[in-house]
C-alpha positions as CSV (number, residue, x, y, z in Angstrom):
1,M,-0.1,0.2,0.1
2,T,1.4,3.1,-1.1
3,P,1.6,6.5,1.5
4,S,-0.9,7.8,-0.9
5,S,-3.5,5.4,-0.4
6,R,-2.9,5.2,3.4
7,T,-3.9,8.9,3.5
8,H,-7.5,8.3,2.2
9,P,-8.8,6.9,5.4
10,V,-7.5,9.5,7.3
11,R,-8.8,12.0,5.1
12,R,-11.9,10.6,5.1
13,A,-12.1,9.9,9.2
14,T,-11.0,13.8,9.2
15,L,-13.9,14.7,6.8
16,A,-16.5,12.5,8.9
17,I,-15.5,13.6,12.3
18,L,-15.7,17.5,11.2
19,A,-19.0,16.4,9.3
20,A,-20.2,14.6,12.6
21,L,-19.1,17.9,14.6
22,T,-20.6,20.1,12.4
23,V,-24.1,18.2,12.5
24,V,-24.0,17.9,16.4
25,F,-23.2,22.0,16.7
26,G,-26.1,22.8,14.1
27,L,-28.3,20.4,15.7
28,G,-27.1,21.8,19.4
29,E,-27.5,25.6,17.7
30,A,-31.1,24.4,16.7
31,L,-32.1,23.0,20.3
32,G,-30.2,25.7,22.0
33,W,-27.8,23.1,23.9
34,P,-30.4,22.4,26.5
35,F,-28.1,19.3,27.9
36,L,-25.5,21.9,29.1
37,R,-27.8,23.4,31.6
38,G,-26.9,21.2,34.3
39,P,-23.3,21.8,33.9
40,L,-23.5,25.0,33.9
41,E,-25.4,25.0,36.6
42,S,-22.3,23.0,38.4
43,F,-19.7,25.6,37.1
44,L,-21.5,28.9,38.5
45,A,-22.5,27.1,41.6
46,Q,-18.5,26.1,41.9
47,R,-17.5,29.5,41.1
48,L,-20.2,31.6,43.1
49,E,-19.9,28.8,46.3
50,R,-23.3,28.3,46.6
51,P,-26.5,26.7,45.0
52,V,-27.6,27.9,41.5
53,R,-30.3,26.7,39.5
54,I,-31.1,27.9,36.1
55,A,-35.1,27.0,35.0
56,A,-36.5,25.9,31.7
57,P,-36.7,27.0,28.5
58,F,-32.9,27.2,28.4
59,R,-31.0,28.0,25.1
60,L,-27.5,28.8,24.5
61,H,-26.3,29.9,21.5
62,F,-22.9,30.3,20.2
63,L,-22.9,31.7,16.3
64,G,-21.5,34.7,16.4
65,A,-21.8,35.6,20.0
66,V,-22.6,33.6,23.2
67,R,-26.2,34.4,23.9
68,V,-27.8,32.9,27.0
69,S,-32.0,32.5,27.5
70,A,-33.4,31.4,30.5
71,G,-37.0,31.3,32.2
72,G,-35.0,31.9,35.2
73,V,-31.7,32.1,37.0
74,W,-31.7,31.4,41.1
75,V,-28.7,32.0,43.0
76,A,-29.0,30.9,46.7
77,A,-28.0,33.0,49.7
78,P,-25.4,31.5,52.1
79,D,-26.4,29.4,55.0
80,G,-27.6,31.0,58.2
81,F,-29.6,33.4,56.4
82,E,-33.2,33.8,56.4
83,A,-33.4,34.7,52.9
84,P,-35.5,33.3,50.1
85,H,-32.7,33.7,47.5
86,L,-29.5,36.3,46.7
87,V,-30.6,36.8,43.3
88,K,-33.4,35.7,41.3
89,A,-33.9,36.6,37.6
90,D,-37.1,35.5,35.6
91,G,-37.2,35.9,31.9
92,L,-33.5,36.4,31.7
93,A,-31.2,36.8,28.3
94,L,-27.6,37.6,28.2
95,T,-25.5,38.6,25.0
96,L,-21.4,38.7,25.1
97,R,-19.3,39.3,22.2
98,Y,-15.7,36.9,21.6
99,G,-14.4,40.3,21.5
100,D,-15.1,41.1,24.7
101,L,-14.3,37.8,26.0
102,L,-11.2,37.8,24.6
103,R,-9.9,41.2,26.0
104,L,-11.2,40.0,29.4
105,R,-7.7,38.7,30.2
106,E,-6.2,42.2,29.3
107,S,-8.3,44.3,31.4
108,D,-10.5,42.0,34.0
109,A,-13.2,43.9,33.2
110,L,-16.1,42.1,31.7
111,R,-18.2,44.0,29.0
112,I,-21.6,42.5,28.4
113,A,-23.5,43.4,25.0
114,A,-26.9,43.1,26.8
115,I,-29.1,42.3,29.6
116,D,-32.6,41.8,29.2
117,V,-34.7,40.5,32.5
118,D,-38.4,41.0,32.9
119,R,-38.2,40.5,36.3
120,L,-35.0,41.0,38.4
121,D,-35.2,40.4,42.7
122,A,-32.2,40.6,44.8
123,R,-31.8,39.6,48.4
124,L,-29.1,41.8,50.1
125,K,-28.1,41.0,53.6
126,R,-25.8,41.7,56.2
127,R,-25.6,40.1,60.0
128,P,-24.6,41.6,62.9
129,D,-21.4,39.3,63.0
130,G,-20.5,41.3,59.2
131,A,-21.8,38.1,57.3
132,A,-23.4,39.2,53.9
133,T,-25.4,37.4,51.3
134,W,-23.3,39.0,48.4
135,Q,-19.7,37.4,49.8
136,L,-18.6,35.4,47.2
137,G,-15.6,33.3,48.6
138,T,-12.3,34.7,50.1
139,R,-10.2,37.5,48.2
140,P,-6.7,36.8,48.1
141,S,-5.0,39.8,50.6
142,G,-3.7,42.2,48.6
143,Q,-5.7,41.4,45.4
144,A,-7.7,44.3,44.1
145,S,-11.3,44.1,43.7
146,A,-12.5,43.3,40.1
147,P,-14.5,46.3,38.6
148,P,-17.9,46.3,37.9
149,P,-19.2,45.0,34.6
150,R,-19.7,47.5,31.7
151,V,-23.5,46.9,29.9
152,D,-24.0,48.4,26.6
153,A,-27.7,47.6,26.7
154,L,-29.8,47.1,29.7
155,A,-33.7,46.5,30.1
156,V,-35.4,45.4,33.1
157,R,-38.7,45.7,33.4
158,N,-39.7,44.7,36.9
159,G,-36.5,45.1,39.6
160,T,-36.5,45.1,43.2
161,I,-33.7,45.1,45.5
162,E,-33.8,44.6,49.5
163,F,-31.0,45.6,51.7
164,D,-31.1,44.9,55.0
165,D,-27.6,45.9,56.8
166,V,-28.3,45.5,60.4
167,P,-24.5,46.8,61.4
168,A,-25.5,50.2,59.8
169,R,-29.3,49.8,61.0
170,T,-30.3,50.3,57.1
171,A,-33.1,48.5,55.8
172,L,-34.1,49.6,52.3
173,R,-36.2,48.4,49.3
174,A,-35.7,49.9,46.0
175,V,-38.2,49.0,42.8
176,F,-36.7,50.4,39.8
177,S,-37.3,49.9,35.7
178,T,-35.3,50.6,32.5
179,H,-35.0,50.2,29.0
180,E,-32.0,51.4,26.9
181,G,-29.1,50.7,25.3
182,A,-27.0,52.2,22.1
183,G,-29.9,52.1,19.5
184,D,-32.6,53.6,21.9
185,D,-32.8,57.3,21.3
186,T,-35.1,57.7,24.2
187,P,-33.6,55.7,27.4
188,T,-35.5,56.0,30.1
189,A,-34.8,54.8,34.2
190,R,-36.6,55.1,37.2
191,A,-36.3,54.0,40.8
192,T,-38.0,54.5,44.1
193,L,-36.2,54.0,47.7
194,R,-38.2,53.1,50.7
195,G,-37.0,51.8,54.0
196,R,-35.0,53.3,57.1
197,L,-31.0,54.4,56.7
198,R,-29.1,54.5,59.5
199,G,-32.4,54.1,61.6
200,R,-33.8,57.3,60.0
201,R,-37.1,56.8,57.7
202,L,-36.1,57.4,53.9
203,D,-37.8,57.6,51.2
204,G,-36.9,58.8,47.4
205,E,-37.4,58.7,43.7
206,L,-34.9,59.0,41.0
207,G,-35.2,59.7,37.1
208,A,-32.5,59.5,34.7
209,A,-31.9,59.3,30.9
210,G,-30.2,55.7,31.5
211,F,-28.5,54.0,34.3
212,L,-26.0,52.5,32.0
213,K,-25.2,55.9,31.1
214,L,-24.8,57.3,34.4
215,A,-22.3,53.8,35.5
216,A,-20.3,54.5,32.1
217,Q,-16.5,55.6,33.1
218,G,-14.3,57.9,31.3
219,T,-13.2,61.3,30.4
220,D,-15.4,61.5,27.5
221,V,-18.6,60.1,28.4
222,P,-21.7,62.7,28.1
223,A,-23.6,63.8,31.4
224,V,-26.5,62.3,32.1
225,P,-29.8,64.3,32.7
226,V,-30.7,63.2,36.4
227,S,-33.7,64.6,38.7
228,G,-35.1,63.1,42.1
229,R,-35.6,63.8,45.8
230,I,-35.3,62.3,49.0
231,D,-37.4,62.4,52.5
232,Y,-34.6,61.2,55.1
233,G,-35.7,61.7,59.1
234,G,-38.1,65.0,58.1
235,V,-35.6,66.4,55.7
236,H,-36.6,67.1,52.1
237,A,-33.8,67.3,49.5
238,E,-34.3,68.0,45.5
239,F,-32.1,67.8,42.6
240,D,-32.3,68.6,39.1
241,G,-29.0,68.6,37.0
242,A,-26.5,66.6,35.0
243,V,-24.6,63.4,36.2
244,A,-21.7,61.5,34.2
245,D,-19.8,58.7,35.2
246,L,-21.3,58.1,38.6
247,F,-19.4,55.2,39.8
248,G,-15.7,57.0,38.6
249,G,-17.0,60.2,40.1
250,R,-15.9,62.5,37.6
251,D,-18.7,64.9,37.0
252,L,-22.1,66.3,38.8
253,K,-23.7,69.1,38.3
254,G,-27.2,70.9,39.1
255,K,-29.1,72.7,41.3
256,F,-30.0,71.8,44.8
257,A,-33.0,72.8,47.6
258,A,-33.5,71.3,51.2
259,R,-35.3,71.8,54.1
260,G,-36.3,70.4,57.4
261,A,-36.1,70.2,61.2
262,S,-32.0,70.3,61.4
263,L,-29.0,70.9,59.4
264,G,-27.6,68.1,61.4
265,V,-29.8,65.3,59.7
266,L,-29.1,66.9,56.2
267,G,-25.1,66.4,57.0
268,E,-26.1,63.1,58.2
269,L,-27.6,61.9,55.0
270,F,-24.7,63.0,53.1
271,G,-22.1,62.1,55.2
272,V,-20.7,65.5,55.7
273,L,-20.4,66.8,59.5
274,L,-23.1,69.7,60.0
275,P,-24.3,71.2,63.2
276,T,-27.7,70.7,64.8
277,T,-30.0,73.6,64.6
278,D,-33.4,75.2,64.1
279,P,-35.6,74.4,61.0
280,F,-34.0,75.4,57.6
281,S,-34.5,75.8,54.2
282,L,-31.6,76.2,51.7
283,R,-31.0,76.5,47.7
284,G,-28.1,76.7,45.5
285,K,-25.9,75.0,42.8
286,L,-23.8,71.7,43.4
287,E,-20.9,70.3,41.5
288,K,-19.1,67.1,42.0
289,D,-15.2,66.1,40.3
290,G,-14.2,63.2,41.4
291,E,-13.9,63.5,45.0
292,V,-14.2,66.7,45.3
293,W,-17.8,68.7,46.2
294,R,-18.6,72.0,45.7
295,A,-21.6,74.0,46.7
296,R,-22.9,77.4,46.3
297,V,-25.7,77.8,48.9
298,S,-26.9,81.4,47.8
299,D,-29.9,81.4,50.1
300,A,-30.4,79.6,53.8
301,Q,-33.1,80.2,56.3
302,V,-32.0,78.8,59.6
303,G,-34.3,79.6,62.1
304,E,-34.8,83.5,62.0
305,S,-31.3,83.6,60.6
306,A,-30.6,84.2,56.8
307,V,-27.0,83.2,55.4
308,H,-25.0,82.3,52.5
309,G,-21.8,81.2,51.8
310,V,-19.3,79.1,49.4
311,F,-18.1,76.0,50.2
312,T,-15.2,73.2,48.8
313,Y,-15.6,69.8,50.3
314,D,-12.5,67.3,49.6
315,A,-12.9,63.6,50.4
316,R,-9.1,62.9,48.9
317,P,-7.1,63.1,52.0
318,A,-7.5,60.6,55.0
319,T,-9.6,62.8,56.7
320,P,-11.6,65.1,54.3
321,R,-11.4,68.8,54.2
322,L,-13.3,71.7,54.1
323,E,-13.2,75.1,53.1
324,G,-15.0,77.8,52.5
325,E,-16.8,81.3,53.4
326,L,-19.7,82.0,55.4
327,G,-21.9,85.3,55.0
328,G,-25.3,86.7,55.5
329,K,-27.2,89.6,56.5
330,R,-28.8,88.6,59.5
331,L,-27.9,86.0,62.7
332,A,-29.8,85.1,65.3
333,L,-27.6,84.4,68.2
334,A,-30.6,82.2,69.6
335,D,-30.5,79.9,66.8
336,L,-27.1,78.7,67.7
337,A,-28.6,77.0,70.8
338,P,-29.4,73.9,69.1
339,A,-26.0,73.3,68.7
340,F,-25.1,73.4,72.2
341,G,-27.7,71.0,73.4
342,T,-31.5,72.5,73.1
343,R,-32.1,70.4,70.5
344,N,-31.3,67.1,69.7
345,P,-29.6,65.8,66.1
346,D,-33.1,65.5,64.3
347,G,-34.3,69.1,65.7
348,S,-36.9,67.8,68.4
349,R,-36.4,69.9,71.6
350,A,-34.2,68.3,74.1
351,A,-35.8,69.2,77.2
352,P,-33.4,69.4,80.8
353,P,-34.4,67.1,83.4
354,P,-37.3,69.1,85.6
355,G,-35.9,71.4,87.8
356,R,-33.2,72.3,85.5
357,V,-32.5,74.8,82.8
358,L,-29.1,74.1,81.1
359,P,-28.9,71.6,79.0
360,E,-27.8,68.4,78.9
361,R,-27.7,66.2,76.1
362,E,-24.5,65.1,74.9
363,L,-22.8,66.9,71.9
364,N,-21.8,64.9,69.2
365,L,-17.9,66.1,69.9
366,P,-16.6,62.5,68.4
367,A,-17.8,63.8,65.0
368,L,-15.1,66.6,64.9
369,K,-12.6,63.9,64.2
370,T,-13.9,63.3,61.1
371,M,-13.4,65.9,59.0
372,D,-11.0,69.2,59.0
373,A,-11.7,72.4,57.8
374,R,-11.2,76.3,57.4
375,V,-14.1,78.7,57.0
376,A,-14.4,82.8,56.7
377,V,-17.1,83.8,58.8
378,D,-18.3,87.7,57.6
379,L,-21.5,88.2,58.9
380,R,-23.2,91.7,58.5
381,H,-25.8,91.2,61.3
382,V,-25.7,89.5,64.7
383,D,-29.2,89.9,66.5
384,L,-28.2,89.0,70.5
385,G,-32.2,89.0,71.2
386,N,-35.0,91.2,72.7
387,A,-32.8,92.0,76.0
388,F,-30.5,94.0,73.6
389,S,-31.4,97.1,71.5
390,Q,-28.4,97.0,69.3
391,P,-27.1,94.0,67.2
392,I,-23.2,93.3,66.5
393,A,-22.6,94.5,62.9
394,P,-20.3,93.1,61.9
395,L,-18.8,89.8,63.2
396,R,-15.7,88.4,61.4
397,A,-13.7,85.4,62.7
398,T,-12.2,82.2,61.1
399,L,-13.4,78.7,62.3
400,S,-11.2,76.1,61.8
401,L,-11.0,72.7,62.5
402,H,-8.3,70.5,63.0
403,N,-7.3,66.7,64.6
404,G,-10.5,67.2,66.5
405,R,-9.9,70.7,67.8
406,L,-12.6,73.4,66.8
407,V,-11.5,77.0,67.1
408,L,-13.2,80.2,66.4
409,S,-10.2,82.9,66.0
410,E,-9.6,86.3,65.2
411,L,-13.3,87.1,66.4
412,D,-13.5,90.7,65.7
413,A,-17.1,92.1,66.7
414,S,-18.5,95.5,66.8
415,T,-21.8,96.7,68.6
416,A,-23.0,99.9,70.3
417,K,-19.7,101.8,69.5
418,G,-17.7,99.0,71.2
419,R,-16.0,95.8,69.7
420,L,-15.4,92.0,71.6
421,R,-12.4,90.5,70.5
422,G,-11.0,86.7,71.0
423,E,-11.2,82.9,71.0
424,L,-13.4,80.4,71.6
425,A,-12.2,76.4,71.3
426,V,-13.3,72.9,71.8
427,D,-10.7,69.9,71.9
428,S,-12.6,66.7,71.4
429,G,-9.0,64.8,71.3
430,N,-9.2,64.6,75.3
431,T,-10.9,62.7,77.8
432,P,-13.3,64.8,78.7
433,P,-13.2,67.1,76.0
434,Q,-11.7,70.6,76.9
435,W,-13.2,73.6,76.2
436,A,-11.8,77.3,76.3
437,A,-12.8,81.1,76.2
438,N,-10.4,84.1,75.6
439,L,-12.5,86.8,75.3
440,Q,-12.1,91.0,75.7
441,W,-14.4,93.5,74.9
442,E,-14.2,97.5,75.8
443,G,-16.1,100.5,74.7
444,I,-19.6,99.2,74.6
445,R,-22.1,102.1,75.5
446,L,-24.9,100.7,77.6
447,E,-27.7,102.9,77.3
448,D,-27.2,101.7,73.3
449,W,-26.6,98.2,74.2
450,I,-28.9,97.1,76.5
451,G,-33.0,97.1,75.6
452,V,-34.4,97.6,78.7
453,S,-32.5,101.1,79.2
454,Q,-34.3,102.5,76.1
455,T,-37.8,101.4,77.5
456,R,-39.0,104.4,79.1
457,S,-38.1,106.8,75.9
458,Q,-39.5,104.1,73.7
459,A,-42.6,104.0,75.6
460,A,-42.7,108.2,75.7
461,R,-42.2,108.8,72.2
462,A,-45.2,106.2,71.2
463,T,-47.7,108.5,73.4
464,G,-46.3,111.6,71.5
465,G,-44.5,112.8,74.7
466,E,-40.7,113.6,75.2
467,P,-38.7,111.1,77.4
468,S,-38.8,112.1,80.9
469,Q,-37.7,109.0,82.3
470,P,-33.7,108.7,82.5
471,P,-32.3,105.3,81.2
472,Y,-31.7,102.5,84.0
473,F,-28.1,102.1,83.1
474,T,-25.7,104.4,81.2
475,G,-21.7,104.0,80.7
476,V,-19.2,102.5,78.6
477,L,-18.4,99.0,79.7
478,H,-14.9,97.0,79.4
479,G,-13.9,93.6,80.6
480,R,-12.2,90.3,79.9
481,A,-13.4,86.6,80.7
482,K,-10.5,83.9,80.6
483,L,-12.6,80.4,81.3
484,T,-11.9,76.6,81.0
485,G,-13.8,73.9,81.5
486,H,-14.7,70.0,80.2
487,G,-17.1,67.8,79.2
488,R,-19.9,66.7,76.4
489,S,-22.7,68.9,77.0
490,T,-23.1,72.6,77.7
491,A,-24.2,71.4,81.6
492,A,-21.3,69.9,82.1
493,L,-18.9,72.7,80.7
494,L,-20.6,75.7,82.7
495,G,-20.5,73.1,85.8
496,S,-16.6,72.6,85.5
497,L,-15.8,76.0,84.5
498,D,-12.4,77.4,85.9
499,G,-11.0,80.9,85.4
500,E,-11.9,84.6,86.1
501,L,-14.0,87.3,84.6
502,T,-13.7,90.8,85.1
503,A,-16.3,93.7,83.8
504,G,-16.3,97.1,84.8
505,V,-18.5,100.6,83.7
506,R,-17.1,104.2,83.8
507,D,-18.7,107.4,82.8
508,G,-22.4,106.0,83.5
509,S,-25.3,106.9,85.3
510,I,-27.8,104.4,87.2
511,S,-31.6,105.1,88.1
512,R,-31.9,106.2,91.8
513,L,-35.0,104.3,91.6
514,L,-33.1,101.2,91.3
515,I,-30.8,102.0,93.7
516,E,-33.5,103.1,96.3
517,I,-35.4,99.5,95.5
518,M,-32.0,97.4,96.5
519,G,-31.8,99.5,99.5
520,L,-35.1,99.0,100.8
521,D,-35.8,102.9,101.2
522,V,-39.4,103.0,101.1
523,A,-39.6,106.9,101.3
524,Q,-37.4,107.5,98.6
525,G,-38.7,104.9,96.3
526,L,-42.6,106.4,97.0
527,G,-41.3,109.7,96.1
528,L,-39.1,109.0,92.8
529,V,-42.3,106.9,91.6
530,L,-44.4,109.9,92.5
531,G,-42.2,112.5,91.5
532,G,-40.3,111.1,88.6
533,D,-36.7,109.0,88.5
534,Q,-33.4,110.7,88.3
535,A,-30.2,109.7,86.9
536,L,-27.7,109.1,89.4
537,P,-23.9,109.9,88.1
538,L,-21.9,106.5,88.7
539,D,-18.8,106.4,90.3
540,C,-18.1,103.2,89.1
541,A,-19.8,99.6,88.4
542,V,-17.2,96.8,89.0
543,A,-17.6,93.0,89.3
544,D,-14.1,90.2,89.6
545,I,-15.5,86.9,89.4
546,V,-13.3,83.7,90.1
547,A,-14.8,80.5,89.3
548,H,-13.5,77.1,90.3
549,D,-15.7,73.7,89.3
550,G,-18.9,75.7,88.0
551,R,-18.8,77.7,91.2
552,M,-18.9,81.3,90.0
553,S,-18.0,84.2,93.1
554,P,-17.2,87.6,93.1
555,R,-14.0,88.6,94.7
556,V,-15.2,92.5,93.9
557,A,-18.7,93.3,92.9
558,L,-19.9,96.8,93.7
559,I,-22.1,99.9,92.3
560,D,-20.9,102.8,93.5
561,T,-22.8,106.3,93.3
562,P,-22.5,109.7,95.3
563,V,-26.0,108.2,97.5
564,T,-25.4,104.4,97.9
565,L,-22.7,101.9,97.7
566,V,-24.3,98.8,96.6
567,L,-21.9,95.6,97.4
568,V,-22.6,91.7,96.2
569,D,-21.6,88.4,97.6
570,G,-22.2,85.2,97.4
571,S,-22.0,82.6,94.4
572,I,-23.6,81.3,91.6
573,N,-23.1,77.2,91.4
574,L,-23.3,76.6,87.9
575,A,-22.8,72.7,88.5
576,N,-26.0,72.2,90.7
577,E,-27.2,75.4,89.2
578,A,-28.3,77.0,92.9
579,L,-28.3,81.0,93.3
580,D,-26.7,82.3,96.9
581,L,-26.6,86.3,96.2
582,R,-26.7,88.9,98.5
583,F,-26.9,92.6,97.8
584,T,-26.2,95.1,100.8
585,A,-26.8,98.9,100.1
586,K,-24.8,101.2,102.3
587,P,-26.1,104.6,102.5
588,R,-24.3,107.8,101.9
589,N,-27.5,110.3,102.9
590,V,-30.3,110.3,105.3
591,S,-33.5,108.9,104.6
592,P,-36.5,108.5,106.8
593,F,-38.7,105.1,106.9
594,T,-36.0,103.0,105.6
595,L,-35.9,99.3,105.5
596,R,-32.6,98.9,104.9
597,T,-31.4,95.2,104.7
598,P,-29.6,93.0,102.8
599,V,-31.6,91.8,99.8
600,R,-31.0,87.5,99.4
601,V,-31.4,86.2,96.1
602,A,-31.6,82.0,96.3
603,G,-33.1,79.0,94.8
604,T,-32.4,77.5,91.5
605,L,-32.1,78.8,88.2
606,D,-35.1,77.6,87.2
607,A,-37.3,79.1,90.0
608,P,-35.1,82.3,92.1
609,R,-36.4,83.6,95.1
610,V,-35.8,87.2,96.0
611,R,-36.4,88.4,99.5
612,P,-35.1,90.4,102.2
613,E,-33.3,89.0,105.0
614,A,-35.6,88.9,108.0
615,G,-33.3,89.1,111.1
616,P,-32.4,92.9,109.9
617,L,-36.2,93.9,109.4
618,A,-37.2,92.0,112.7
619,T,-34.9,94.0,114.9
620,R,-36.1,97.4,113.2
621,A,-39.8,96.1,113.6
622,L,-39.5,95.4,117.2
623,A,-37.8,98.6,118.0
624,G,-40.5,100.5,116.1
625,V,-43.4,98.6,118.4
626,A,-41.2,99.3,121.7
627,L,-40.5,103.0,121.2
628,G,-44.1,103.4,120.5
629,F,-45.0,102.9,123.5
630,V,-43.1,105.7,124.6
631,T,-44.3,108.0,121.7
632,P,-46.2,107.2,118.3
633,L,-43.3,109.4,116.7
634,A,-40.8,107.5,117.9
635,A,-41.9,104.5,116.1
636,I,-40.1,105.9,113.1
637,L,-36.6,106.3,114.3
638,P,-35.4,103.1,113.7
639,F,-36.4,103.5,110.1
640,V,-34.1,106.5,110.1
641,D,-31.1,105.7,108.4
642,P,-28.4,108.2,109.2
643,G,-26.0,107.2,106.3
644,E,-22.9,106.2,105.9
645,T,-19.7,107.9,104.3
646,P,-17.3,105.5,103.4
647,G,-14.5,106.5,100.7
648,S,-15.4,105.1,97.2
649,P,-13.4,102.0,96.8
650,C,-13.9,102.8,93.0
651,R,-10.3,104.1,92.4
652,Q,-8.8,100.7,94.0
653,A,-11.0,98.4,92.7
654,L,-10.4,99.3,88.9
655,A,-6.5,99.6,90.2
656,R,-6.9,96.1,91.2
657,L,-8.7,94.8,87.8
658,G,-6.3,96.3,85.8
659,H,-8.6,99.2,83.9
């Protein structure tokens, strides 16, 4: 047999095998390779490390591309979870191009030509121990996570995702639908989200020109119109703009608006540290470029305050950083109270315990370590409240935060022709957190600043008359305070105060009626009520107060006039909110029918009690009764104060205080 004759059987056998394979392949393509459903289930179960079921009708085709369709695909949840499955997809069709599969070795990023699903149901759960249904085996240490697959065309007519994360106190249900692809001129995608996020109620809606374009990555992908709203813990937020490269974080631009019970809840929603406030509303523009956010808040109403600002939040450093400028035409000082514990983080009122006044709610000071910041503050008008007739205008300062230390420095505020300067700080890095205040004020005109000093003049003008009564208090106020404290609440801070506070008034006057009332001089006070008040020249008013463990005690506290010297002693204990003050008047004139005796202020900050000391009054009353038996005129002698003429202590007190 020649070599040529021997090759013919080989050739014929080869052709026969090829023909048989062609027939088998053709038959398999025609039938859809139904016998590969079992091996494919086993392969997927091995890779995913859990049971996988593929429901009929199953069809697999290899001509031109890998095309898989099935009545459904079911992927089990791991053992130990009360979940019917991880993923269940009904009416699934998947297309993979061979070129994309070949490039998978180079890029490690899977590209899927098309996915079409009638119904998708995913159950994502995580237990308190950290185990989760979506964990697929253990990735070797140091190996990077594979990027998410890229999908060119996606259609999900009815999609549901349930996300239950016990450690994060989050349970959400998302329902979505989308129909989009390269050949779709009008892609649409909508989603609703309901449940609880970090323990708070959440309800949201999102509409976009396709989820695929949102997920597309690269610098050349077009922006996708997006609009949505979200309600979270009493906060309502809306966004209308465009987003590109959502997962790569390249670009986001649009308008936003938000309103709610507290800015702290809004910050919690987006992972940014914001203070607890009164109800707020704001609007502006928002941009995102990579990990850098920029917000221009054109109008923000917080309580009675109206402010605006420009801010940049950079999430790239290990500790994210906020920079910006805060301005505004009006800030009400009372609107800062919620940040010091008068309200809970959700904006509800935080009532102190019965019989207490100072807020005892613990402040979220540990959160200060999660962010660094530097914000320039420039406010045109700071309203101090009804007790003050003049605002602070303007107020400038720098707010900085670094390593958990929050400082309001370079403070410079003007009011009533005077100035307030200094620094306030809290360091949350210490245990307990440390507080400090170093302030100095000078040149503040009391008659312009204190509202009650102008009450009489305003009342007279309101009735068309001329002001006939002098202000209660006038003069130039100056002083300083250097105080420290510690604690996680305002009550703990004030209850631990240490330091000194000094204040003095010069070149002023005081209502004589007030002086006589403090001295319980009935005759003089009645005469002033009937005949009109007078302004007494004020030699000085001085207070030098020392604080120790929250107890405020005056070393020197006095009001000196040509008529009367008023001395103040005692204490205010902020740790238990107790009052124990005594006002003693030393007259410099003779006054008939005086009940001259110290006046004591006792009780608590919540329920103060003002009463004259009973001892001196009782002594005078008994003496009056005894003398009354001698002659009725003699009964008033114990109530006639001959007056004292001590030298004015102002010079010595002011010299001691360094004023």
